[in-house]
C-alpha positions in Angstrom: -12.3 -18.4 -51.7 -9.2 -20.1 -50.1 -7.5 -18.9 -47.0 -3.8 -19.0 -46.3 -1.8 -18.7 -43.0 -0.5 -15.3 -42.3 2.3 -14.3 -40.0 1.4 -10.6 -40.4 -0.1 -10.0 -37.0 -0.3 -12.3 -34.0 -3.7 -13.8 -33.4 -4.8 -13.8 -37.1 -6.4 -17.0 -37.9 -6.0 -16.7 -41.7 -6.1 -14.2 -44.6 -7.4 -13.7 -48.1 -4.5 -13.9 -50.6 -4.4 -11.6 -53.5 -3.8 -12.9 -56.9 -0.1 -13.1 -58.1 -1.0 -11.9 -61.5 -3.4 -9.4 -63.0 -3.1 -10.0 -66.6 -2.0 -12.6 -69.3 -0.2 -12.1 -72.6 -1.4 -13.8 -75.7 1.2 -13.0 -78.2 1.3 -9.2 -78.6 -2.1 -8.9 -76.8 -2.3 -8.3 -73.2 -5.5 -9.1 -71.4 -6.2 -7.6 -68.1 -8.3 -9.5 -65.7 -9.8 -6.2 -64.5 -11.3 -5.6 -68.0 -12.5 -9.2 -68.2 -14.4 -8.8 -64.9 -16.1 -5.8 -66.3 -17.1 -7.5 -69.5 -18.4 -10.5 -67.7 -20.5 -8.2 -65.5 -21.9 -6.4 -68.5 -22.8 -9.6 -70.3 -24.4 -11.0 -67.0 -26.5 -7.8 -66.6 -27.7 -7.8 -70.2 -28.8 -11.5 -69.9 -30.7 -10.7 -66.7 -32.2 -7.5 -68.2 -33.2 -9.2 -71.3 -35.1 -11.9 -69.5 -36.9 -9.2 -67.2 -37.8 -7.1 -70.3 -39.1 -10.0 -72.3 -41.4 -11.1 -69.3 -42.8 -7.5 -69.3 -43.8 -7.9 -73.1 -40.8 -6.2 -74.7 -39.2 -7.7 -77.9 -36.5 -10.2 -77.1 -32.9 -8.7 -77.1 -34.1 -5.2 -77.5 -31.7 -4.5 -74.7 -28.8 -5.0 -77.1 -30.0 -2.0 -79.2 -30.0 0.0 -76.1 -26.7 -1.2 -74.8 -25.0 -0.1 -78.1 -25.4 3.5 -76.8 -25.5 3.0 -72.9 -22.4 0.8 -72.5 -19.9 3.0 -74.3 -21.3 6.1 -72.7 -21.2 4.4 -69.3 -17.5 3.5 -69.7 -16.8 7.1 -70.9 -18.8 8.7 -68.0 -17.1 6.3 -65.5 -13.6 7.4 -66.7 -14.3 11.0 -66.8 -15.9 11.0 -63.3 -12.7 9.1 -61.9 -10.3 11.6 -63.5 -12.2 14.5 -62.3 -12.3 13.3 -58.7 -8.7 12.2 -58.7 -7.0 15.1 -60.6 -3.7 14.7 -58.8 -3.2 11.2 -60.5 -3.2 12.7 -64.0 -2.5 16.4 -63.7 -0.3 16.9 -60.7 3.4 17.6 -60.7 5.3 14.6 -62.4 2.0 12.9 -63.4 1.6 11.3 -66.8 -1.3 13.0 -68.4 -1.5 10.2 -71.1 -2.5 7.9 -68.3 -6.1 9.4 -68.5 -6.6 7.1 -71.5 -5.1 3.9 -70.0 -8.3 2.7 -68.6 -7.1 -0.9 -68.5 -4.8 0.0 -65.6 -7.9 0.8 -63.5 -9.7 3.9 -62.5 -13.4 3.9 -63.3 -16.2 5.2 -61.1 -19.6 3.6 -60.8 -21.3 7.0 -60.3 -19.9 8.3 -63.5 -21.0 5.1 -65.1 -24.6 5.6 -64.0 -24.6 9.1 -65.2 -23.2 8.2 -68.6 -25.2 5.0 -68.9 -28.3 6.9 -68.1 -27.8 9.2 -70.9 -27.1 6.4 -73.2 -30.1 4.5 -72.0 -32.4 7.4 -72.5 -31.2 7.8 -76.0 -31.6 4.0 -76.6 -35.1 4.1 -75.3 -36.0 6.9 -77.6 -34.7 4.7 -80.5 -36.5 1.6 -79.6 -39.6 2.9 -78.0 -39.2 1.3 -74.6 -40.1 3.4 -71.7 -37.1 4.8 -69.8 -38.5 3.9 -66.3 -39.4 0.3 -67.5 -35.8 -0.2 -68.6 -34.5 1.3 -65.3 -36.6 -1.1 -63.2 -35.6 -4.1 -65.4 -31.9 -3.2 -65.4 -31.6 -2.6 -61.6 -30.9 -6.1 -60.4 -28.5 -6.5 -63.4 -26.6 -3.5 -62.4 -25.9 -4.8 -59.0 -24.9 -8.2 -60.4 -22.4 -6.4 -62.8 -21.0 -4.3 -60.0 -20.4 -7.5 -57.9 -18.5 -9.2 -60.6 -16.7 -6.1 -61.6 -15.3 -5.6 -58.1 -13.2 -8.8 -58.5 -11.1 -6.6 -60.9 -10.0 -4.6 -57.9 -9.0 -7.8 -56.2 -6.9 -8.8 -59.1 -5.2 -5.3 -59.3 -4.7 -5.2 -55.5 -6.4 -1.8 -55.1 -9.2 0.1 -53.4 -8.7 -2.0 -50.1 -9.7 -0.7 -46.7 -7.8 0.1 -43.5 -5.5 -2.3 -41.6 -7.2 -5.2 -39.8 -6.4 -8.2 -37.7 -9.7 -9.9 -38.6 -9.4 -13.4 -39.9 -10.5 -12.4 -43.4 -7.8 -9.6 -43.8 -6.7 -9.1 -47.3 -3.0 -9.6 -48.2 -1.5 -6.9 -50.4 2.0 -7.0 -51.7 4.4 -4.7 -50.0 5.8 -3.5 -53.3 2.4 -2.6 -54.7 2.1 1.0 -55.4 -1.1 1.1 -53.3 0.6 -0.3 -50.3 0.6 2.4 -47.7 3.9 3.9 -46.8 5.1 3.2 -43.2 3.2 0.0 -42.7 5.1 -3.2 -42.2 5.0 -5.8 -45.1 2.5 -8.4 -44.3 -0.1 -6.1 -42.9 -3.6 -7.1 -43.7 -6.4 -4.9 -44.9 -10.1 -4.9 -45.0 -11.3 -6.6 -48.2 -13.7 -3.8 -49.3 -14.1 -5.5 -52.7 -15.4 -8.6 -51.0 -17.8 -6.5 -48.7 -19.3 -4.9 -51.8 -19.5 -8.3 -53.6 -21.6 -9.8 -50.8 -23.6 -6.6 -50.3 -24.4 -6.4 -54.0 -25.3 -10.1 -54.5 -27.6 -9.8 -51.5 -29.1 -6.7 -53.1 -29.8 -8.7 -56.4 -31.9 -11.0 -54.3 -33.6 -8.2 -52.5 -34.6 -6.3 -55.6 -35.8 -9.5 -57.4 -38.0 -10.3 -54.4 -39.2 -6.7 -53.8 -40.0 -6.2 -57.5 -42.2 -9.4 -57.6 -43.7 -8.9 -54.1 -44.6 -5.2 -54.5 -44.7 -4.9 -58.2 -42.5 -1.9 -58.2 -42.7 0.0 -61.5 -42.4 3.5 -62.9 -38.8 3.6 -61.6 -39.5 2.7 -58.1 -37.3 -0.4 -58.2 -34.5 1.5 -59.7 -34.9 3.9 -56.8 -34.5 1.1 -54.3 -31.3 0.0 -56.2 -29.8 3.5 -55.7 -30.7 3.5 -52.0 -29.4 0.0 -51.5 -26.1 0.4 -53.4 -25.4 3.9 -52.1 -26.0 2.9 -48.5 -23.4 0.2 -48.8 -20.9 2.5 -50.5 -21.2 5.0 -47.6 -19.8 2.3 -45.4 -17.2 0.9 -47.6 -15.9 4.3 -48.7 -15.6 5.4 -45.1 -13.0 2.6 -44.4 -11.1 2.8 -47.8 -7.5 4.4 -47.6 -6.8 5.0 -51.2 -6.2 8.6 -52.1 -9.4 10.7 -52.6 -10.4 14.3 -52.5 -11.8 15.4 -49.2 -14.7 17.9 -48.8 -15.9 18.9 -45.5 -14.2 15.9 -44.0 -15.7 13.4 -46.2 -14.4 11.6 -49.3 -15.8 12.5 -52.6 -17.5 9.1 -53.2 -19.1 9.3 -49.7 -20.8 12.6 -50.8 -21.8 10.9 -54.0 -23.2 7.9 -52.2 -25.3 10.2 -49.9 -26.5 12.0 -53.0 -27.5 8.5 -54.5 -29.6 7.7 -51.3 -31.3 11.1 -51.6 -32.0 10.7 -55.2 -33.3 7.3 -54.8 -35.8 8.5 -52.1 -36.9 11.4 -54.4 -37.5 9.2 -57.3 -39.4 6.6 -55.3 -41.8 8.9 -53.6 -42.3 11.3 -56.7 -42.8 8.3 -59.0 -45.3 6.8 -56.5 -47.4 9.9 -56.5 -47.2 10.6 -60.3 -48.0 7.0 -61.2 -50.2 5.2 -58.6 -51.2 2.5 -61.2 -49.2 0.0 -63.1 -47.4 0.5 -66.5 -49.8 -0.3 -69.3 -46.9 -1.5 -71.5 -43.0 -1.5 -71.6 -43.4 0.5 -74.8 -44.3 4.1 -75.3 -47.8 4.6 -76.9 -47.6 3.7 -80.7 -44.1 2.2 -80.4 -45.1 -1.3 -79.5 -43.0 -4.1 -81.2 -45.5 -4.6 -83.9 -46.1 -0.8 -84.4 -44.9 0.9 -87.6 -41.5 2.3 -87.1 -40.6 0.1 -84.1 -37.1 -1.4 -83.9 -37.2 -5.2 -84.7 -33.7 -6.5 -84.0 -34.9 -10.0 -83.8 -36.4 -10.3 -87.2 -33.8 -10.0 -90.0 -36.5 -10.1 -92.7 -37.3 -6.5 -91.9 -34.2 -5.4 -93.7 -34.2 -8.0 -96.5 -36.5 -8.0 -99.6 -38.0 -11.7 -99.5 -41.0 -10.9 -101.7 -41.6 -12.6 -105.1 -40.3 -10.9 -108.3 -42.8 -8.7 -110.0 -45.1 -10.5 -112.5 -43.5 -8.3 -115.3 -40.2 -10.0 -114.9 -39.5 -13.2 -116.9 -36.2 -15.1 -116.9 -34.5 -16.1 -120.2 -31.7 -18.5 -119.7 -29.6 -17.3 -116.8 -30.5 -13.5 -117.5 -33.5 -11.7 -116.3 -35.3 -9.5 -118.9 -38.4 -7.2 -118.4 -41.3 -7.5 -120.9 -43.4 -4.7 -121.8 -47.1 -4.7 -121.2 -49.7 -2.5 -122.7 
Protein backbone atom coordinates (compact mmCIF):
# COMPACT_ATOMS: atom_id res chain seq x y z
CA UNK A 1 0.00 0.00 0.00
CA UNK A 2 1.40 3.40 -0.97
CA UNK A 3 0.77 6.59 0.87
CA UNK A 4 0.31 10.00 -0.72
CA UNK A 5 0.57 13.42 0.92
CA UNK A 6 -2.74 14.94 1.91
CA UNK A 7 -3.70 18.57 2.41
CA UNK A 8 -7.08 17.71 3.90
CA UNK A 9 -6.28 18.35 7.53
CA UNK A 10 -3.30 19.95 9.18
CA UNK A 11 -1.00 17.57 10.95
CA UNK A 12 -1.89 14.58 8.80
CA UNK A 13 1.27 12.73 7.81
CA UNK A 14 -0.19 10.83 4.90
CA UNK A 15 -3.24 9.09 3.57
CA UNK A 16 -4.42 6.01 1.72
CA UNK A 17 -5.53 6.91 -1.80
CA UNK A 18 -8.60 5.29 -3.29
CA UNK A 19 -8.33 3.77 -6.78
CA UNK A 20 -9.29 6.08 -9.61
CA UNK A 21 -11.17 3.34 -11.48
CA UNK A 22 -13.43 0.54 -10.33
CA UNK A 23 -13.86 -1.37 -13.59
CA UNK A 24 -12.38 -1.98 -17.03
CA UNK A 25 -14.12 -2.40 -20.36
CA UNK A 26 -13.12 -5.23 -22.65
CA UNK A 27 -15.11 -4.49 -25.77
CA UNK A 28 -18.78 -4.70 -24.80
CA UNK A 29 -17.92 -6.46 -21.54
CA UNK A 30 -17.50 -4.39 -18.37
CA UNK A 31 -15.50 -6.10 -15.63
CA UNK A 32 -15.94 -4.67 -12.15
CA UNK A 33 -13.03 -5.05 -9.75
CA UNK A 34 -15.57 -5.55 -6.96
CA UNK A 35 -16.68 -8.79 -8.63
CA UNK A 36 -13.09 -9.86 -9.30
CA UNK A 37 -12.23 -9.46 -5.62
CA UNK A 38 -15.13 -11.70 -4.66
CA UNK A 39 -14.21 -14.31 -7.28
CA UNK A 40 -10.57 -14.36 -6.17
CA UNK A 41 -11.74 -14.77 -2.57
CA UNK A 42 -13.98 -17.70 -3.48
CA UNK A 43 -11.18 -19.44 -5.36
CA UNK A 44 -8.73 -18.91 -2.49
CA UNK A 45 -11.26 -20.29 0.01
CA UNK A 46 -11.90 -23.37 -2.14
CA UNK A 47 -8.18 -24.10 -2.50
CA UNK A 48 -7.58 -23.84 1.23
CA UNK A 49 -10.71 -25.84 2.07
CA UNK A 50 -9.80 -28.58 -0.40
CA UNK A 51 -6.36 -28.95 1.17
CA UNK A 52 -7.85 -29.17 4.66
CA UNK A 53 -10.57 -31.64 3.69
CA UNK A 54 -8.09 -33.83 1.83
CA UNK A 55 -5.84 -34.01 4.89
CA UNK A 56 -8.87 -35.16 6.87
CA UNK A 57 -9.35 -38.05 4.42
CA UNK A 58 -11.98 -36.66 2.06
CA UNK A 59 -11.87 -37.21 -1.67
CA UNK A 60 -9.79 -34.51 -3.42
CA UNK A 61 -11.89 -31.67 -4.83
CA UNK A 62 -15.15 -32.88 -3.33
CA UNK A 63 -15.41 -29.25 -2.24
CA UNK A 64 -16.25 -28.37 -5.85
CA UNK A 65 -19.34 -30.57 -5.73
CA UNK A 66 -20.45 -28.77 -2.57
CA UNK A 67 -19.57 -25.32 -3.94
CA UNK A 68 -21.86 -25.85 -6.94
CA UNK A 69 -24.75 -25.43 -4.51
CA UNK A 70 -23.20 -23.35 -1.74
CA UNK A 71 -21.69 -20.49 -3.77
CA UNK A 72 -24.80 -19.51 -5.77
CA UNK A 73 -27.01 -19.70 -2.69
CA UNK A 74 -24.47 -17.66 -0.71
CA UNK A 75 -24.51 -14.89 -3.33
CA UNK A 76 -28.31 -14.93 -3.49
CA UNK A 77 -28.57 -14.88 0.30
CA UNK A 78 -26.04 -12.05 0.55
CA UNK A 79 -28.00 -9.92 -1.88
CA UNK A 80 -31.38 -10.65 -0.30
CA UNK A 81 -30.04 -9.78 3.16
CA UNK A 82 -28.59 -6.50 1.89
CA UNK A 83 -31.81 -5.50 0.13
CA UNK A 84 -33.95 -6.35 3.16
CA UNK A 85 -31.69 -4.37 5.51
CA UNK A 86 -31.49 -1.36 3.14
CA UNK A 87 -35.05 -1.10 1.79
CA UNK A 88 -34.81 2.63 1.19
CA UNK A 89 -32.11 2.07 -1.43
CA UNK A 90 -34.43 0.06 -3.65
CA UNK A 91 -38.05 0.70 -2.67
CA UNK A 92 -38.10 4.26 -1.36
CA UNK A 93 -39.45 7.28 -3.18
CA UNK A 94 -37.51 7.85 -6.39
CA UNK A 95 -35.56 4.60 -6.01
CA UNK A 96 -34.88 2.30 -8.95
CA UNK A 97 -36.33 -1.09 -8.01
CA UNK A 98 -34.38 -2.76 -10.83
CA UNK A 99 -31.19 -1.90 -8.95
CA UNK A 100 -32.03 -4.91 -6.77
CA UNK A 101 -30.60 -7.10 -9.53
CA UNK A 102 -27.49 -5.00 -10.30
CA UNK A 103 -25.29 -6.80 -7.84
CA UNK A 104 -22.13 -5.71 -9.65
CA UNK A 105 -22.72 -2.18 -8.36
CA UNK A 106 -22.10 -3.43 -4.83
CA UNK A 107 -24.37 -4.38 -2.02
CA UNK A 108 -23.98 -7.85 -0.56
CA UNK A 109 -23.99 -8.80 3.10
CA UNK A 110 -21.74 -11.44 4.62
CA UNK A 111 -24.35 -12.61 7.12
CA UNK A 112 -26.78 -13.23 4.29
CA UNK A 113 -24.01 -15.09 2.48
CA UNK A 114 -23.44 -17.25 5.56
CA UNK A 115 -27.12 -18.14 5.79
CA UNK A 116 -27.50 -18.91 2.08
CA UNK A 117 -24.13 -20.65 1.92
CA UNK A 118 -24.96 -22.78 4.95
CA UNK A 119 -28.14 -24.01 3.26
CA UNK A 120 -26.21 -24.80 0.08
CA UNK A 121 -23.40 -26.48 2.02
CA UNK A 122 -25.91 -28.64 3.92
CA UNK A 123 -27.47 -29.75 0.65
CA UNK A 124 -24.01 -30.36 -0.82
CA UNK A 125 -23.01 -32.45 2.17
CA UNK A 126 -26.13 -34.58 1.80
CA UNK A 127 -25.18 -35.13 -1.83
CA UNK A 128 -21.53 -35.98 -1.26
CA UNK A 129 -21.77 -37.71 2.13
CA UNK A 130 -19.41 -35.27 3.87
CA UNK A 131 -20.31 -34.44 7.46
CA UNK A 132 -21.67 -30.89 7.61
CA UNK A 133 -19.62 -29.96 10.69
CA UNK A 134 -16.48 -31.39 9.10
CA UNK A 135 -16.98 -29.10 6.15
CA UNK A 136 -17.77 -26.14 8.41
CA UNK A 137 -14.50 -26.58 10.31
CA UNK A 138 -12.53 -27.08 7.10
CA UNK A 139 -13.94 -23.98 5.45
CA UNK A 140 -13.70 -21.64 8.46
CA UNK A 141 -10.18 -20.26 7.74
CA UNK A 142 -11.05 -20.06 4.05
CA UNK A 143 -14.10 -17.93 4.81
CA UNK A 144 -11.96 -15.38 6.62
CA UNK A 145 -9.48 -15.40 3.74
CA UNK A 146 -12.26 -14.86 1.20
CA UNK A 147 -13.73 -12.05 3.27
CA UNK A 148 -10.34 -10.35 3.54
CA UNK A 149 -9.84 -10.44 -0.23
CA UNK A 150 -13.42 -9.44 -0.94
CA UNK A 151 -13.10 -6.30 1.18
CA UNK A 152 -10.76 -4.82 -1.42
CA UNK A 153 -13.86 -4.54 -3.58
CA UNK A 154 -15.16 -1.88 -1.17
CA UNK A 155 -11.87 -0.02 -1.62
CA UNK A 156 -12.25 0.00 -5.41
CA UNK A 157 -15.88 1.16 -5.07
CA UNK A 158 -15.00 3.81 -2.46
CA UNK A 159 -17.76 2.61 -0.14
CA UNK A 160 -18.44 1.42 3.41
CA UNK A 161 -15.77 3.63 4.98
CA UNK A 162 -15.77 4.96 8.52
CA UNK A 163 -16.02 8.27 10.29
CA UNK A 164 -13.77 11.24 9.44
CA UNK A 165 -10.29 10.97 10.93
CA UNK A 166 -6.97 12.81 11.03
CA UNK A 167 -4.96 9.63 11.52
CA UNK A 168 -2.00 9.11 9.15
CA UNK A 169 -3.77 6.22 7.46
CA UNK A 170 -6.97 8.10 6.68
CA UNK A 171 -8.70 7.03 3.47
CA UNK A 172 -9.19 9.47 0.61
CA UNK A 173 -12.67 9.50 -0.94
CA UNK A 174 -13.58 11.52 -4.03
CA UNK A 175 -15.84 14.38 -3.04
CA UNK A 176 -18.12 13.69 -6.02
CA UNK A 177 -18.61 10.08 -4.90
CA UNK A 178 -22.29 9.45 -4.03
CA UNK A 179 -21.13 7.96 -0.71
CA UNK A 180 -19.26 11.14 0.32
CA UNK A 181 -21.15 12.63 3.26
CA UNK A 182 -22.92 15.91 2.54
CA UNK A 183 -21.59 18.93 4.38
CA UNK A 184 -17.98 17.77 4.69
CA UNK A 185 -15.14 19.57 2.97
CA UNK A 186 -13.51 17.91 -0.05
CA UNK A 187 -10.31 16.20 1.02
CA UNK A 188 -11.73 14.96 4.32
CA UNK A 189 -10.19 11.62 5.28
CA UNK A 190 -12.07 8.65 6.69
CA UNK A 191 -11.35 5.52 8.68
CA UNK A 192 -10.41 2.77 6.18
CA UNK A 193 -12.73 0.17 7.65
CA UNK A 194 -12.05 -2.11 4.69
CA UNK A 195 -8.39 -2.22 5.70
CA UNK A 196 -9.18 -2.80 9.37
CA UNK A 197 -11.28 -5.80 8.40
CA UNK A 198 -8.65 -7.12 5.97
CA UNK A 199 -6.02 -7.09 8.73
CA UNK A 200 -8.42 -8.57 11.30
CA UNK A 201 -9.50 -11.35 8.96
CA UNK A 202 -5.97 -12.29 7.88
CA UNK A 203 -4.92 -12.42 11.52
CA UNK A 204 -7.98 -14.59 12.12
CA UNK A 205 -6.88 -17.03 9.40
CA UNK A 206 -3.61 -17.55 11.27
CA UNK A 207 -5.41 -17.91 14.61
CA UNK A 208 -7.88 -20.49 13.27
CA UNK A 209 -5.18 -22.55 11.56
CA UNK A 210 -3.15 -22.56 14.78
CA UNK A 211 -6.10 -23.26 17.09
CA UNK A 212 -7.42 -26.03 14.87
CA UNK A 213 -4.09 -27.88 15.03
CA UNK A 214 -3.23 -27.05 18.63
CA UNK A 215 -6.59 -28.00 20.16
CA UNK A 216 -7.86 -30.27 17.39
CA UNK A 217 -11.18 -28.48 17.23
CA UNK A 218 -13.77 -30.62 15.45
CA UNK A 219 -17.55 -31.15 15.29
CA UNK A 220 -18.08 -27.49 14.35
CA UNK A 221 -16.10 -25.96 17.18
CA UNK A 222 -13.55 -24.33 14.86
CA UNK A 223 -16.41 -22.85 12.84
CA UNK A 224 -17.79 -21.51 16.12
CA UNK A 225 -14.47 -19.78 16.79
CA UNK A 226 -14.70 -18.28 13.30
CA UNK A 227 -18.15 -16.86 14.06
CA UNK A 228 -16.94 -15.36 17.33
CA UNK A 229 -13.75 -13.90 15.84
CA UNK A 230 -15.31 -12.41 12.74
CA UNK A 231 -18.41 -11.09 14.48
CA UNK A 232 -16.41 -9.48 17.29
CA UNK A 233 -14.46 -7.51 14.70
CA UNK A 234 -17.62 -6.53 12.83
CA UNK A 235 -19.11 -5.06 16.01
CA UNK A 236 -16.21 -2.59 16.08
CA UNK A 237 -16.07 -1.77 12.35
CA UNK A 238 -19.83 -1.36 12.05
CA UNK A 239 -19.84 1.01 15.01
CA UNK A 240 -17.62 3.52 13.17
CA UNK A 241 -19.08 3.17 9.67
CA UNK A 242 -21.24 6.05 8.40
CA UNK A 243 -22.99 4.52 5.40
CA UNK A 244 -26.80 4.48 5.65
CA UNK A 245 -28.24 1.67 7.73
CA UNK A 246 -31.45 0.79 9.52
CA UNK A 247 -31.20 1.56 13.24
CA UNK A 248 -32.89 -0.54 15.92
CA UNK A 249 -32.65 0.41 19.60
CA UNK A 250 -29.74 2.70 18.80
CA UNK A 251 -27.62 0.14 16.94
CA UNK A 252 -27.07 -0.51 13.25
CA UNK A 253 -28.60 -3.65 11.76
CA UNK A 254 -25.21 -5.26 11.19
CA UNK A 255 -24.14 -4.57 14.76
CA UNK A 256 -27.10 -6.61 15.93
CA UNK A 257 -26.22 -9.30 13.38
CA UNK A 258 -22.64 -9.35 14.64
CA UNK A 259 -23.80 -9.66 18.25
CA UNK A 260 -26.02 -12.56 17.18
CA UNK A 261 -22.98 -14.10 15.43
CA UNK A 262 -20.95 -14.02 18.66
CA UNK A 263 -23.81 -15.55 20.65
CA UNK A 264 -24.42 -18.25 18.02
CA UNK A 265 -20.71 -19.07 17.96
CA UNK A 266 -20.62 -19.52 21.72
CA UNK A 267 -23.72 -21.72 21.63
CA UNK A 268 -22.31 -23.94 18.87
CA UNK A 269 -18.96 -24.27 20.63
CA UNK A 270 -20.28 -25.38 24.01
CA UNK A 271 -23.19 -27.46 22.73
CA UNK A 272 -20.97 -29.36 20.30
CA UNK A 273 -18.28 -29.87 22.93
CA UNK A 274 -20.85 -31.45 25.20
CA UNK A 275 -22.50 -33.53 22.47
CA UNK A 276 -19.24 -34.74 20.89
CA UNK A 277 -16.42 -35.01 23.45
CA UNK A 278 -14.39 -37.29 21.15
CA UNK A 279 -12.90 -36.85 17.71
CA UNK A 280 -14.69 -37.31 14.39
CA UNK A 281 -14.21 -40.89 13.15
CA UNK A 282 -14.29 -39.82 9.50
CA UNK A 283 -15.08 -36.78 7.38
CA UNK A 284 -17.84 -38.89 5.82
CA UNK A 285 -21.14 -40.00 7.24
CA UNK A 286 -21.30 -43.76 7.94
CA UNK A 287 -21.60 -45.71 4.69
CA UNK A 288 -20.82 -42.67 2.52
CA UNK A 289 -17.03 -42.98 2.46
CA UNK A 290 -15.29 -42.21 -0.82
CA UNK A 291 -15.06 -45.90 -1.71
CA UNK A 292 -18.59 -46.73 -0.57
CA UNK A 293 -21.37 -47.57 -3.00
CA UNK A 294 -23.27 -44.47 -4.08
CA UNK A 295 -20.56 -42.00 -3.05
CA UNK A 296 -19.78 -39.09 -5.33
CA UNK A 297 -16.47 -39.61 -7.12
CA UNK A 298 -15.78 -36.37 -8.93
CA UNK A 299 -12.06 -37.12 -9.22
CA UNK A 300 -12.51 -40.36 -11.20
CA UNK A 301 -14.10 -39.84 -14.64
CA UNK A 302 -14.14 -43.60 -15.28
CA UNK A 303 -17.14 -43.83 -12.95
CA UNK A 304 -19.22 -42.33 -15.73
CA UNK A 305 -17.58 -44.00 -18.76
CA UNK A 306 -17.87 -47.63 -19.87
CA UNK A 307 -14.26 -48.80 -20.23
CA UNK A 308 -14.98 -52.52 -20.04
CA UNK A 309 -14.10 -55.00 -22.80
CA UNK A 310 -16.86 -55.79 -25.32
CA UNK A 311 -18.93 -58.92 -24.55
CA UNK A 312 -17.50 -62.18 -25.87
CA UNK A 313 -20.57 -62.61 -28.12
CA UNK A 314 -19.59 -59.60 -30.27
CA UNK A 315 -17.29 -60.13 -33.28
CA UNK A 316 -16.03 -57.50 -35.67
CA UNK A 317 -16.50 -57.99 -39.44
CA UNK A 318 -14.60 -55.37 -41.42
CA UNK A 319 -15.43 -52.05 -39.88
CA UNK A 320 -18.85 -53.17 -38.64
CA UNK A 321 -19.82 -55.00 -35.47
CA UNK A 322 -22.20 -57.93 -35.62
CA UNK A 323 -23.55 -60.24 -32.95
CA UNK A 324 -23.27 -64.00 -33.40
CA UNK A 325 -25.88 -66.24 -31.96
CA UNK A 326 -24.92 -68.84 -29.40
CA UNK A 327 -26.80 -71.91 -28.38
